[in-house]
BARO-488932 format. One record per residue (C-alpha): residue in one letter; x, y, z. Coordinates in Angstrom, 1 decimal. Each point is the difference from the previous one (the first is absolute). Layout:
R  code       X       Y       Z
R     A       X       Y       Z
...
//
This chain:
R  code       X       Y       Z
R     M     2.7     0.5   -15.0
R     A    -1.4    -3.6     0.1
R     L    -0.4     0.3     3.7
R     H    -2.4     2.7     0.9
R     R    -1.0     0.2     3.7
R     L    -0.1    -1.6     3.5
R     T    -3.1    -2.1     0.2
R     G     0.1    -0.5     3.8
R     I     1.8    -1.1     3.1
R     T    -0.4    -2.5     2.9
R     L     1.1     1.2     3.4
R     G     0.9    -2.5     2.7
R     V    -0.7     1.3     3.5
R     P    -0.4    -1.4     3.5
R     N    -3.1     2.0     0.7
R     V    -2.3    -0.5    -3.0
R     E    -3.2     1.5     1.3
R     R     1.5     3.2     1.4
R     T     2.1     0.5    -3.1
R     A    -3.1    -0.6    -2.3
R     D    -2.0     2.6     2.0
R     Y     2.8     2.5    -0.5
R     Y     0.0    -0.3    -3.8
R     A    -3.8     0.3    -0.1
R     E     0.4     3.2     1.9
R     F     2.9     1.0    -2.3
R     G    -2.6     0.1    -2.8
R     L     0.3    -3.4    -1.7
R     E    -3.3    -1.9    -0.7
R     R    -0.6    -3.3     1.6
R     Q    -1.0    -2.7    -2.5
R     A    -3.3    -1.8     0.4
R     G     0.3    -3.2     1.9
R     D     3.6     0.5     1.1
R     D     0.9     2.7     2.6
R     H     3.7    -0.5    -0.7
R     R    -0.1     1.0    -3.7
R     F    -0.1     3.6    -1.1
R     A    -0.4     2.0    -3.2
R     T     1.1     3.4    -1.2
R     A    -2.3     2.3    -1.9
R     D     1.6    -0.7    -3.4
R     G     2.3    -3.0     0.4
R     G    -2.6    -2.6     1.3
R     E     1.1    -2.4     2.7
R     Q     3.6     0.9     0.8
R     L     0.5    -1.0     3.7
R     R    -0.3    -3.3     1.8
R     I     0.9    -0.4     3.7
R     T     0.9    -3.4     1.3
R     G     1.5    -1.4     3.2
R     S     3.7    -0.1     0.6
R     G     2.4    -0.4     2.9
R     R     1.6     3.3    -1.0
R     R    -1.0     2.9    -2.2
R     R     1.2    -0.4    -3.6
R     L    -0.9     0.3    -3.7
R     V    -1.1    -3.5    -0.9
R     E    -0.9     0.6    -3.6
R     L     0.3     2.7    -2.6
R     G    -2.1    -0.1    -3.2
R     V     1.1     1.5    -3.3
R     G    -2.2     0.4    -3.1
R     A     1.1    -1.1    -3.5
R     D    -1.7     0.2    -3.4
R     D     0.2    -3.5    -1.5
R     P     1.6    -3.5     0.1
R     D     3.0     1.2    -1.9
R     D     0.8     2.4     2.9
R     L    -0.2    -2.9     2.4
R     D     2.4    -2.0    -2.2
R     R     2.5     2.8     0.2
R     V    -0.3     0.3     3.7
R     A     0.4    -3.7     0.5
R     A     3.1     0.0    -2.2
R     G     1.5     2.9     1.8
R     L    -0.4    -1.6     3.4
R     R     1.4    -3.3    -1.2
R     R     3.1     1.8    -1.3
R     L     0.5     1.1     3.6
R     D    -0.4    -3.7     1.2
R     V    -3.3     1.0     1.8
R     E    -2.6    -2.8     0.4
R     V    -3.1     0.9    -2.0
R     E    -3.6    -1.2     0.3
R     R    -1.9     0.5    -3.3
R     T    -3.7    -0.3    -0.8
R     S    -1.9     1.0    -3.1
R     T    -0.7     3.5     1.5
R     S     2.9     0.7     2.4
R     V     3.6    -0.4     0.9
R     S     1.1     0.0     3.7
R     A     3.3    -0.1     1.8
R     I     1.4     0.9     3.4
R     D     2.6     2.8     0.4
R     L     2.3    -1.5     2.6
R     G     1.3     3.4     1.0
R     T    -3.4     1.4     1.1
R     G    -1.8    -3.4     0.6
R     T    -2.9     1.2    -2.2
R     R    -1.7    -2.1    -2.6
R     V    -0.5     2.1    -3.1
R     V    -2.9    -1.1    -2.3
R     V    -0.1     1.4    -3.5
R     S    -3.4    -0.7    -1.5
R     I    -2.0     1.1    -3.1
R     A    -2.1     2.9     1.1
R     D    -2.0     2.9    -1.4
R     R     1.8     3.3    -0.2
R     L    -1.1     2.6     2.6
R     R    -2.2     2.7    -1.3
R     Q    -0.7     3.0     2.2
R     D    -2.5     2.9    -0.5
R     A     1.8     3.3     0.4
R     A    -0.4     1.7     3.4
R     P    -1.4     3.5    -0.2
R     V     2.8     2.6    -0.2
R     P     0.0     2.2     3.1
R     R    -0.2     3.7    -0.7
R     Y     2.7     2.0     1.9
R     N     0.4     3.7     0.3
R     G     3.5     1.5    -0.2
R     P     1.9     3.2    -0.8
R     G    -1.5     1.4    -3.2
R     R    -2.3    -3.0    -0.4
R     L    -3.6    -0.2     1.5
R     D    -1.3    -3.4    -1.1
R     R    -2.4    -0.1     2.9
R     T    -2.1     3.0     0.9
R     G    -3.1     0.3     2.2
R     A     0.3    -3.5     1.3
R     R     1.9    -1.9     2.7
R     A     2.6    -2.5    -1.1
R     D    -1.3    -3.4    -1.0
R     G     2.5    -1.6     2.3
R     V    -1.6     1.5     3.1
R     L    -3.5    -0.8    -1.0
R     R     0.5    -3.7    -0.4
R     T    -1.8    -2.1     2.6
R     G     0.1    -3.6    -1.4
R     A     2.4    -2.7     1.2
R     V     3.3    -0.1    -1.9
R     R     0.1    -3.1    -2.3
R     P     3.4    -1.1    -1.5
R     R    -0.1    -0.3    -3.7
R     K     2.6    -2.7    -0.4
R     L     3.0    -1.8     1.6
R     G     3.0     2.0    -1.2
R     H     3.1    -1.7     1.4
R     V     1.5    -2.1     2.7
R     V     3.4     0.4     1.8
R     V     1.7    -3.2     1.2
R     G     3.1    -0.8     1.9
R     S     2.4    -2.5    -1.6
R     T     2.8    -1.9     1.6
R     D     1.6    -0.1    -3.4
R     Q    -0.9     3.2    -1.7
R     E     2.0    -0.5    -3.2
R     A    -1.5    -3.5    -0.5
R     S    -3.5     1.3     0.6
R     Q     0.6     2.8    -2.5
R     R     1.1    -2.5    -2.6
R     F    -3.0    -2.1     0.8
R     F    -2.4     2.9    -0.8
R     T     1.9     1.5    -2.9
R     E     1.7    -2.9    -1.9
R     G    -2.6    -2.6     1.1
R     I    -3.4     1.7     0.2
R     G     0.7     2.9    -2.3
R     F    -0.2     3.1     2.2
R     K     1.9     3.1    -1.0
R     V     2.3     2.1     2.1
R     S    -1.2     3.6     0.6
R     D     2.5     1.2     2.7
R     T     2.5    -1.6     2.4
R     V     1.5     0.8     3.4
R     T     3.6    -1.0     0.0
R     G     0.5    -3.3     1.8
R     L    -3.4     0.1     1.6
R     A    -3.1     0.0    -2.2
R     A    -1.5     0.0    -3.5
R     F    -3.3     1.5    -1.2
R     L    -1.5    -2.4    -2.5
R     R    -3.0     0.3    -2.3
R     C    -2.3    -2.4    -1.8
R     S    -2.3     2.8    -1.3
R     T     0.3     3.7    -0.9
R     D     0.1     0.9     3.7
R     H     3.4     1.0     1.2
R     H     0.2    -3.0     2.3
R     N    -2.1    -3.0     0.8
R     V     2.6    -1.8     2.1
R     L     2.8     1.3     2.1
R     V     2.5    -2.6     1.1
R     Q     2.3     1.2     2.9
R     K     2.9    -1.6     1.7
R     A    -1.0    -1.4     3.4
R     P     1.2    -2.3     2.7
R     V    -3.3    -2.0    -0.1
R     Q    -2.8    -0.5    -2.4
R     F    -2.9     2.3     0.7
R     L    -2.6     2.2    -1.5
R     H     0.8     3.7     0.5
R     H    -3.2     1.5    -1.5
R     T    -2.8    -0.1    -2.5
R     S    -1.1     3.1    -1.9
R     W    -3.4     0.9    -1.2
R     Q    -1.0     2.6    -2.5
R     V    -2.5     2.7     0.7
R     D    -1.2     2.9    -2.1
R     D     2.1     2.9     1.2
R     V     1.8     1.5     3.0
R     D    -3.3     0.9     1.7
R     E    -1.0    -3.7     0.0
R     V     3.5    -0.9     1.5
R     G    -0.6     2.5     2.8
R     R    -3.7    -0.9     0.5
R     G     0.6    -3.7     0.1
R     A     2.9     0.2     2.5
R     T    -1.9     2.5     2.2
R     R    -3.0    -2.3     0.3
R     M     2.2    -2.9     0.9
R     L     1.8     2.0     2.6
R     E    -3.3     1.2     1.5
R     T    -0.7    -3.6     0.9
R     D     3.6    -0.8     1.3
R     P     2.7     2.7     0.0
R     S     2.7    -2.7     0.6
R     R    -0.5    -1.2    -3.6
R     H     2.0     3.0    -1.3
R     V     3.4    -0.8    -1.4
R     W     1.1     2.8    -2.4
R     G    -1.6     2.8    -2.0
R     L    -1.3     2.1    -1.6
R     G     2.9     0.4    -2.4
R     R     1.1    -0.3    -3.6
R     H     2.6    -2.6    -1.0
R     H     2.9     1.0    -2.2
R     V     0.5    -3.3    -1.8
R     G    -3.5    -0.7    -1.5
R     S    -1.2     3.6     0.8
R     N    -3.2    -1.2     1.7
R     F    -1.8     1.5     2.9
R     F    -0.1    -2.5     2.9
R     W    -1.3    -0.7     3.5
R     Y     1.0    -3.3     1.7
R     L    -2.0    -1.8     2.7
R     R     0.6    -3.2     2.0
R     D    -2.4    -3.0    -0.1
R     P    -0.5    -2.2     3.1
R     A     2.5    -2.5    -1.3
R     G     2.7     2.6    -0.3
R     N     0.0     0.5    -3.8
R     F    -0.1     3.5    -1.3
R     S    -2.7     1.0    -2.5
R     E     0.3     3.2    -2.1
R     Y    -2.5     2.2    -1.6
R     Y     1.6     1.6    -3.1
R     S    -0.8     2.2    -2.9
R     D     1.8     1.6    -3.0
R     L     2.7    -2.6    -0.6
R     D     2.4     0.3    -2.9
R     C    -1.1    -2.0    -3.1
R     I     2.4    -1.4    -2.6
R     V    -1.9    -0.4    -3.3
R     D     3.1     0.1    -2.3
R     D     3.0    -1.8     1.3
R     A     2.3     2.0    -2.3
R     L    -1.0     3.2     1.8
R     W     0.9    -1.2     3.5
R     K     3.5    -0.3     1.3
R     P     0.3    -2.0     3.2
R     G     1.6     1.9     2.8
R     V     2.5    -1.3     2.6
R     W    -0.5     1.4     3.5
R     E     2.1    -0.2     3.1
R     G    -1.4    -0.9     3.4
R     T    -3.3     1.7     0.9
R     R     0.7     3.1    -2.2
R     G    -2.8    -0.8    -2.4
R     L    -2.5    -1.1     2.7
R     Y    -2.0     3.3     0.3
R     N    -0.1     3.4    -1.6
R     W    -2.0     1.7     2.8
R     G    -1.9    -1.0     3.1
R     P     1.1    -1.1     3.5
R     P     3.2    -2.0     0.1
R     P    -0.6    -3.8     0.0
R     P    -0.2    -1.5     3.5
R     P     2.5    -2.7     1.0
R     S    -2.8    -2.5     0.0
R     F    -0.6     0.6    -3.8
R     L     3.6    -0.8    -0.9
R     A     0.2    -2.9     2.4
R     P    -3.4    -1.3     1.2
R     E    -0.3    -0.5     3.8
R     D    -0.6    -3.7    -0.3
R     L     3.0    -0.7    -2.2
R     A     2.0    -1.6     2.8
R     E    -3.0    -2.2     0.9
R     L    -0.3    -1.1    -3.7
R     M     3.7    -0.8    -0.1
R     T    -0.1    -2.2     3.1
R     G    -3.3    -1.7    -1.1
R     S    -1.8     1.0     3.2
R     H    -3.2     0.6    -2.1
R     E    -0.1    -3.5    -1.1
R     G    -3.0    -1.9     1.3
//
């Protein structure tokens, strides 16, 4: 795949400082000289927070290998009659359904050192003896390894899906009939999920951690500071298979710690599924709260009462 990862995002929020403090506590590293830019452990700088009258995904970055890839992206977008801005190292265009500027740029491929494999005891298998589990001995702060995916609401889901697939070059991993599509630009099951919505908005960002213990540890520490941050978790998704725990940032965006996401290395071995309603949303865990399916500020976003 010529596209190979998400390089980063820009979040627009009305309360920049509070939101920036949240993501620092979430485990992202502030960049020297700019308190509003953050890095993951493996992906480098992957989050920028900027002022906006309402919360939204301002920009989404996608990595490509070389100028030929950019030519293909530009040609695909122009076939859809999308206005394209081209430089020597990037192609950018706005998806009108989500209101997000997508920037495809030449970028290094992400290389990650393997996380230690936890040793688990089980029936007939004693992989850990004479020692407590590694997961209960960890004391350091949880640090996300990379930005995994974003979920955005589109006022024209079909057009947004064409923008990302026929225009940018994403591939479809799974779909929810009449509602959403899980799209990938890497070997991850999904890097973007575009869902049908009455207004453009960012539903959530998702950040990879080493394993389910890091999902739980990260969320627990965030909730010790402010229990009202809790949205949904701990659980395991059905589509994508990953462990999850969702929290709410001060602007109203959801942020997810995740681990163990499905990976698609050989397209020929993966058959996209078609799901109905919320049937594929989770395999186990507490049921999703109404605020996850329809964020509490959705009506305000629709009426524009957040605009400053």
